[in-house]
Structure formats: C-alpha cells, structure tokens
ROLUMPA-57971 format. One record per residue (C-alpha): x, y, z. Coordinates in steps of 0.02 Angstrom, whole numbers, plus 32768, in hexadecimal, padded with zeros to 4 digits. Example, Ala and Ser with C-alpha at 12.3 -4.5 7.8 and 13.67 -1.06 7.14 Angstrom:
% residues 2
<pt><c1>8267</c1><c2>7F1F</c2><c3>8186</c3></pt>
<pt><c1>82AC</c1><c2>7FCB</c2><c3>8165</c3></pt>
***
This chain:
% residues 190
<pt><c1>8194</c1><c2>80B0</c2><c3>8016</c3></pt>
<pt><c1>81E4</c1><c2>808E</c2><c3>80C0</c3></pt>
<pt><c1>8177</c1><c2>8082</c2><c3>8158</c3></pt>
<pt><c1>81AB</c1><c2>8112</c2><c3>81C0</c3></pt>
<pt><c1>8162</c1><c2>8189</c2><c3>8247</c3></pt>
<pt><c1>80F6</c1><c2>81DB</c2><c3>81C2</c3></pt>
<pt><c1>808F</c1><c2>8138</c2><c3>81C4</c3></pt>
<pt><c1>8063</c1><c2>8141</c2><c3>827B</c3></pt>
<pt><c1>7FC0</c1><c2>81A3</c2><c3>826D</c3></pt>
<pt><c1>7F88</c1><c2>8128</c2><c3>81E2</c3></pt>
<pt><c1>7FB4</c1><c2>808E</c2><c3>8253</c3></pt>
<pt><c1>7F4E</c1><c2>80D9</c2><c3>82E3</c3></pt>
<pt><c1>7EBF</c1><c2>8100</c2><c3>826F</c3></pt>
<pt><c1>7EBC</c1><c2>8050</c2><c3>8223</c3></pt>
<pt><c1>7EC6</c1><c2>8001</c2><c3>82D0</c3></pt>
<pt><c1>7E35</c1><c2>806A</c2><c3>8314</c3></pt>
<pt><c1>7DCF</c1><c2>8051</c2><c3>8279</c3></pt>
<pt><c1>7DED</c1><c2>7F95</c2><c3>8285</c3></pt>
<pt><c1>7DB4</c1><c2>7F92</c2><c3>833E</c3></pt>
<pt><c1>7D16</c1><c2>7FF6</c2><c3>8318</c3></pt>
<pt><c1>7CEF</c1><c2>7F83</c2><c3>8289</c3></pt>
<pt><c1>7D0E</c1><c2>7EEC</c2><c3>82F1</c3></pt>
<pt><c1>7C9F</c1><c2>7F2E</c2><c3>837C</c3></pt>
<pt><c1>7C15</c1><c2>7F4B</c2><c3>8303</c3></pt>
<pt><c1>7C28</c1><c2>7E9F</c2><c3>82B8</c3></pt>
<pt><c1>7C24</c1><c2>7E53</c2><c3>8366</c3></pt>
<pt><c1>7B8E</c1><c2>7EBD</c2><c3>839D</c3></pt>
<pt><c1>7B2A</c1><c2>7E88</c2><c3>8302</c3></pt>
<pt><c1>7B59</c1><c2>7DCE</c2><c3>82EE</c3></pt>
<pt><c1>7B9E</c1><c2>7D95</c2><c3>838F</c3></pt>
<pt><c1>7B5F</c1><c2>7E0B</c2><c3>8419</c3></pt>
<pt><c1>7B7F</c1><c2>7D8B</c2><c3>84AD</c3></pt>
<pt><c1>7C41</c1><c2>7D9B</c2><c3>8485</c3></pt>
<pt><c1>7C38</c1><c2>7E5B</c2><c3>84BC</c3></pt>
<pt><c1>7C40</c1><c2>7E89</c2><c3>856F</c3></pt>
<pt><c1>7BD4</c1><c2>7F1D</c2><c3>8553</c3></pt>
<pt><c1>7B45</c1><c2>7F4C</c2><c3>84EB</c3></pt>
<pt><c1>7B58</c1><c2>7FAD</c2><c3>8445</c3></pt>
<pt><c1>7AC9</c1><c2>7FF6</c2><c3>83DB</c3></pt>
<pt><c1>7AF5</c1><c2>7FFC</c2><c3>8327</c3></pt>
<pt><c1>7AC0</c1><c2>8096</c2><c3>82C1</c3></pt>
<pt><c1>7A15</c1><c2>807C</c2><c3>827D</c3></pt>
<pt><c1>7A4F</c1><c2>8069</c2><c3>81C1</c3></pt>
<pt><c1>7ABF</c1><c2>7FDF</c2><c3>81FA</c3></pt>
<pt><c1>7A35</c1><c2>7F8D</c2><c3>8265</c3></pt>
<pt><c1>7A05</c1><c2>7EDB</c2><c3>825F</c3></pt>
<pt><c1>79B4</c1><c2>7E83</c2><c3>81CB</c3></pt>
<pt><c1>797B</c1><c2>7DCE</c2><c3>81C4</c3></pt>
<pt><c1>7A08</c1><c2>7D66</c2><c3>817B</c3></pt>
<pt><c1>79D4</c1><c2>7CEE</c2><c3>80F6</c3></pt>
<pt><c1>7A47</c1><c2>7C4D</c2><c3>80D6</c3></pt>
<pt><c1>7AB8</c1><c2>7C89</c2><c3>816B</c3></pt>
<pt><c1>7B17</c1><c2>7D0E</c2><c3>8101</c3></pt>
<pt><c1>7B73</c1><c2>7DA4</c2><c3>814C</c3></pt>
<pt><c1>7B92</c1><c2>7E0C</c2><c3>80B2</c3></pt>
<pt><c1>7AD1</c1><c2>7E1D</c2><c3>8087</c3></pt>
<pt><c1>7AB1</c1><c2>7E79</c2><c3>8131</c3></pt>
<pt><c1>7AB6</c1><c2>7F3A</c2><c3>813D</c3></pt>
<pt><c1>7B58</c1><c2>7F32</c2><c3>819F</c3></pt>
<pt><c1>7BA6</c1><c2>7EAC</c2><c3>8123</c3></pt>
<pt><c1>7B70</c1><c2>7F1D</c2><c3>8091</c3></pt>
<pt><c1>7BBF</c1><c2>7FB2</c2><c3>80E5</c3></pt>
<pt><c1>7C64</c1><c2>7F57</c2><c3>80FD</c3></pt>
<pt><c1>7C63</c1><c2>7F18</c2><c3>8047</c3></pt>
<pt><c1>7C35</c1><c2>7FC3</c2><c3>8007</c3></pt>
<pt><c1>7CC6</c1><c2>8017</c2><c3>806E</c3></pt>
<pt><c1>7D3F</c1><c2>7F94</c2><c3>8035</c3></pt>
<pt><c1>7D0C</c1><c2>7FB2</c2><c3>7F7E</c3></pt>
<pt><c1>7D28</c1><c2>8073</c2><c3>7F95</c3></pt>
<pt><c1>7DD2</c1><c2>8053</c2><c3>7FDD</c3></pt>
<pt><c1>7DFB</c1><c2>7FDE</c2><c3>7F48</c3></pt>
<pt><c1>7DC8</c1><c2>8064</c2><c3>7ECD</c3></pt>
<pt><c1>7E2F</c1><c2>80E7</c2><c3>7F2C</c3></pt>
<pt><c1>7EC7</c1><c2>8073</c2><c3>7F2F</c3></pt>
<pt><c1>7EB9</c1><c2>8057</c2><c3>7E78</c3></pt>
<pt><c1>7EBA</c1><c2>8112</c2><c3>7E59</c3></pt>
<pt><c1>7F64</c1><c2>811D</c2><c3>7E9B</c3></pt>
<pt><c1>7FA8</c1><c2>80E9</c2><c3>7DF2</c3></pt>
<pt><c1>7F45</c1><c2>8177</c2><c3>7D99</c3></pt>
<pt><c1>7F84</c1><c2>81F1</c2><c3>7E21</c3></pt>
<pt><c1>8038</c1><c2>81C3</c2><c3>7E03</c3></pt>
<pt><c1>8024</c1><c2>81E3</c2><c3>7D47</c3></pt>
<pt><c1>7FCD</c1><c2>828A</c2><c3>7D60</c3></pt>
<pt><c1>8054</c1><c2>82E5</c2><c3>7DC0</c3></pt>
<pt><c1>800D</c1><c2>838F</c2><c3>7DA1</c3></pt>
<pt><c1>7F66</c1><c2>836C</c2><c3>7DF4</c3></pt>
<pt><c1>7F5B</c1><c2>83C9</c2><c3>7E96</c3></pt>
<pt><c1>7F0B</c1><c2>833B</c2><c3>7EF3</c3></pt>
<pt><c1>7F84</c1><c2>8318</c2><c3>7F85</c3></pt>
<pt><c1>803A</c1><c2>82E3</c2><c3>7F6E</c3></pt>
<pt><c1>805E</c1><c2>8234</c2><c3>7F2E</c3></pt>
<pt><c1>80B5</c1><c2>8206</c2><c3>7FD6</c3></pt>
<pt><c1>8012</c1><c2>8223</c2><c3>8031</c3></pt>
<pt><c1>7FB0</c1><c2>81C8</c2><c3>7FAE</c3></pt>
<pt><c1>802D</c1><c2>812F</c2><c3>7FC6</c3></pt>
<pt><c1>801A</c1><c2>812D</c2><c3>807F</c3></pt>
<pt><c1>7F63</c1><c2>8130</c2><c3>8071</c3></pt>
<pt><c1>7F67</c1><c2>80AB</c2><c3>7FEB</c3></pt>
<pt><c1>7FCA</c1><c2>803F</c2><c3>8065</c3></pt>
<pt><c1>7F6D</c1><c2>8059</c2><c3>8104</c3></pt>
<pt><c1>7EBC</c1><c2>8058</c2><c3>80B4</c3></pt>
<pt><c1>7EDA</c1><c2>7FB8</c2><c3>805E</c3></pt>
<pt><c1>7F15</c1><c2>7F6B</c2><c3>80FF</c3></pt>
<pt><c1>7E72</c1><c2>7FA1</c2><c3>814B</c3></pt>
<pt><c1>7E16</c1><c2>7F3C</c2><c3>80C3</c3></pt>
<pt><c1>7E5A</c1><c2>7E9A</c2><c3>8110</c3></pt>
<pt><c1>7DE3</c1><c2>7EA3</c2><c3>81A9</c3></pt>
<pt><c1>7D5A</c1><c2>7EF7</c2><c3>8140</c3></pt>
<pt><c1>7D54</c1><c2>7E64</c2><c3>80C5</c3></pt>
<pt><c1>7D64</c1><c2>7DEA</c2><c3>8157</c3></pt>
<pt><c1>7CCA</c1><c2>7E38</c2><c3>81B0</c3></pt>
<pt><c1>7C6E</c1><c2>7E4C</c2><c3>8108</c3></pt>
<pt><c1>7C76</c1><c2>7D89</c2><c3>80E7</c3></pt>
<pt><c1>7C68</c1><c2>7D5A</c2><c3>819E</c3></pt>
<pt><c1>7D0D</c1><c2>7D04</c2><c3>8196</c3></pt>
<pt><c1>7CC3</c1><c2>7C81</c2><c3>8121</c3></pt>
<pt><c1>7CFE</c1><c2>7C5F</c2><c3>806E</c3></pt>
<pt><c1>7C55</c1><c2>7C32</c2><c3>8024</c3></pt>
<pt><c1>7C3B</c1><c2>7BE6</c2><c3>7F7C</c3></pt>
<pt><c1>7CC1</c1><c2>7BD2</c2><c3>7EEF</c3></pt>
<pt><c1>7CA9</c1><c2>7C84</c2><c3>7EAE</c3></pt>
<pt><c1>7CC1</c1><c2>7CD2</c2><c3>7F59</c3></pt>
<pt><c1>7D52</c1><c2>7C5D</c2><c3>7F7C</c3></pt>
<pt><c1>7DA6</c1><c2>7C8D</c2><c3>7EDB</c3></pt>
<pt><c1>7D90</c1><c2>7D49</c2><c3>7EFD</c3></pt>
<pt><c1>7DD4</c1><c2>7D2E</c2><c3>7FAF</c3></pt>
<pt><c1>7E68</c1><c2>7CCA</c2><c3>7F6B</c3></pt>
<pt><c1>7E91</c1><c2>7D4F</c2><c3>7EEB</c3></pt>
<pt><c1>7E7D</c1><c2>7DDC</c2><c3>7F75</c3></pt>
<pt><c1>7EFA</c1><c2>7D7C</c2><c3>7FDF</c3></pt>
<pt><c1>7F74</c1><c2>7D70</c2><c3>7F48</c3></pt>
<pt><c1>7F66</c1><c2>7E2C</c2><c3>7F2E</c3></pt>
<pt><c1>7F7F</c1><c2>7E58</c2><c3>7FE3</c3></pt>
<pt><c1>8010</c1><c2>7DDD</c2><c3>7FF4</c3></pt>
<pt><c1>8064</c1><c2>7E2B</c2><c3>7F60</c3></pt>
<pt><c1>804A</c1><c2>7ED8</c2><c3>7FAD</c3></pt>
<pt><c1>8099</c1><c2>7EA1</c2><c3>804D</c3></pt>
<pt><c1>8123</c1><c2>7E4D</c2><c3>7FF2</c3></pt>
<pt><c1>8145</c1><c2>7EF1</c2><c3>7F8F</c3></pt>
<pt><c1>8139</c1><c2>7F57</c2><c3>802B</c3></pt>
<pt><c1>81BE</c1><c2>7EE4</c2><c3>807F</c3></pt>
<pt><c1>822A</c1><c2>7EEA</c2><c3>7FE5</c3></pt>
<pt><c1>8228</c1><c2>7FAA</c2><c3>7FE8</c3></pt>
<pt><c1>8261</c1><c2>7FA3</c2><c3>80A0</c3></pt>
<pt><c1>8304</c1><c2>7F43</c2><c3>8083</c3></pt>
<pt><c1>832C</c1><c2>7F3C</c2><c3>7FC7</c3></pt>
<pt><c1>836D</c1><c2>7FFB</c2><c3>7FBB</c3></pt>
<pt><c1>83F6</c1><c2>7FCB</c2><c3>8047</c3></pt>
<pt><c1>8422</c1><c2>7F2E</c2><c3>7FF3</c3></pt>
<pt><c1>8437</c1><c2>7F86</c2><c3>7F4A</c3></pt>
<pt><c1>849C</c1><c2>800D</c2><c3>7F9C</c3></pt>
<pt><c1>8511</c1><c2>7F87</c2><c3>7FE2</c3></pt>
<pt><c1>8518</c1><c2>7F15</c2><c3>7F4C</c3></pt>
<pt><c1>8511</c1><c2>7F91</c2><c3>7EBA</c3></pt>
<pt><c1>8588</c1><c2>801E</c2><c3>7EEC</c3></pt>
<pt><c1>85A1</c1><c2>8064</c2><c3>7E3D</c3></pt>
<pt><c1>84E7</c1><c2>806A</c2><c3>7E11</c3></pt>
<pt><c1>84AC</c1><c2>811C</c2><c3>7DD3</c3></pt>
<pt><c1>8409</c1><c2>8164</c2><c3>7DDB</c3></pt>
<pt><c1>83C3</c1><c2>818F</c2><c3>7D2E</c3></pt>
<pt><c1>83AC</c1><c2>824B</c2><c3>7D53</c3></pt>
<pt><c1>8469</c1><c2>8253</c2><c3>7D87</c3></pt>
<pt><c1>84AE</c1><c2>820B</c2><c3>7CE9</c3></pt>
<pt><c1>84D3</c1><c2>82B9</c2><c3>7C95</c3></pt>
<pt><c1>8533</c1><c2>82F2</c2><c3>7D31</c3></pt>
<pt><c1>8591</c1><c2>8250</c2><c3>7D4A</c3></pt>
<pt><c1>85BE</c1><c2>8254</c2><c3>7C8E</c3></pt>
<pt><c1>85FF</c1><c2>8306</c2><c3>7CA3</c3></pt>
<pt><c1>8669</c1><c2>82CA</c2><c3>7D37</c3></pt>
<pt><c1>86B1</c1><c2>823A</c2><c3>7CCE</c3></pt>
<pt><c1>86DB</c1><c2>82B9</c2><c3>7C41</c3></pt>
<pt><c1>8735</c1><c2>8331</c2><c3>7CB4</c3></pt>
<pt><c1>8794</c1><c2>82A1</c2><c3>7D06</c3></pt>
<pt><c1>87CC</c1><c2>825C</c2><c3>7C57</c3></pt>
<pt><c1>87F8</c1><c2>8309</c2><c3>7C20</c3></pt>
<pt><c1>8862</c1><c2>8323</c2><c3>7CC3</c3></pt>
<pt><c1>88B7</c1><c2>8275</c2><c3>7CA4</c3></pt>
<pt><c1>88DB</c1><c2>82A7</c2><c3>7BF4</c3></pt>
<pt><c1>892A</c1><c2>8345</c2><c3>7C23</c3></pt>
<pt><c1>8993</c1><c2>82EE</c2><c3>7CAD</c3></pt>
<pt><c1>89CB</c1><c2>8271</c2><c3>7C25</c3></pt>
<pt><c1>89FB</c1><c2>82FB</c2><c3>7BB2</c3></pt>
<pt><c1>8A62</c1><c2>834B</c2><c3>7C2E</c3></pt>
<pt><c1>8AC9</c1><c2>82AC</c2><c3>7C48</c3></pt>
<pt><c1>8ADF</c1><c2>8276</c2><c3>7B94</c3></pt>
<pt><c1>8AD5</c1><c2>831A</c2><c3>7B3F</c3></pt>
<pt><c1>8A60</c1><c2>8354</c2><c3>7AB4</c3></pt>
<pt><c1>8A34</c1><c2>82E4</c2><c3>7A24</c3></pt>
<pt><c1>8A9E</c1><c2>82EA</c2><c3>7990</c3></pt>
<pt><c1>8A6C</c1><c2>8311</c2><c3>78EC</c3></pt>
***
C-alpha cells in the first residue's frame, strides 16, 4: 500500500494520540517537565510504584492494554483479507488502520515500559517487537518503490488475471501472421 492523501487523517490521529499519551505520561511520572498542571482521569490516577516500574501503574497498564488491543486488531487483518465477503469495512481501510495503529504502539509501548528494557524476558520481547516493527517499515518502504522498479525492469510481466486476455491476443496475432504468410506463399500443398 502506498502512503497517499488517504493516510493524512490517520497520521493526524496518531500524532494527536501520541501527544496526549505523552502529556499523560509526563503528568504522571515527570510532572516537573510540564509547564502546566494536568489532572489525569481518576481511573488512571497515581498508584504507589513498587520497584520503580512504570507498567504496573494504572496508566502503564492502560498503555499496555491499549497496545495489546491494537496488536490483536493488527493480527486480525489476515483474517479479514481471507474473508472477503464479510461486510466489516473494506480491506484498504483495514490496511490503513493496521499501518497507523501499529505505528501508534511504538510510543504506547515506550510509555508502558517507561523507556526501560527491564529484565531478560522484557528485553527479549522488546527486541522481538523492534524486529517486527522494523520488518513492517521495510515492507512499507518496499511497497513504495518496488512497483515502479518492477514496471521499469520487467516490462513483459503479465498480471495473472490478464493471462487469458493476453493469450487471446497472442493467438489472434499468430492467426493474422499465418494468414499474411499464406497470402505470400500460397496455400499449403497436399
């Protein structure tokens, strides 16, 4: 999928959601960095932090749960692609949501873990997450320039659905060549 003007609302949403999440993070954990006072919603309010963890606080749990929900939605794209008859939005809208909501998980995961890697299990999960996100960005970049390169380098490539039409054109061209050749040399003998 190419990033075009249809992605602008998603980019604006992800930017605003990241800013709000960042302000909430700073208001909860580093209020002296904000030039203004922010009161968090009651359900995200302060809780005593044991062992200096961020993810175990109500706000950290909210960021983690929201990231998990986005991961589940992103993984549902494969099911949605296979079930074309389901009337749950079109696949293009799902793909845009998949791209931009998973981009939103980057700051959410960073806020959830408080920009710390933690122990070996947490570090392993963060490395796997970074690999998955990196491969997603690489695939998105490939989709941006590979079609142009393929169009330039593979000029005789045919889309699978067009094979019957191309075959028909080739047969008609061969019949026309045969008819022209028969006019020049005459009908076959015998």
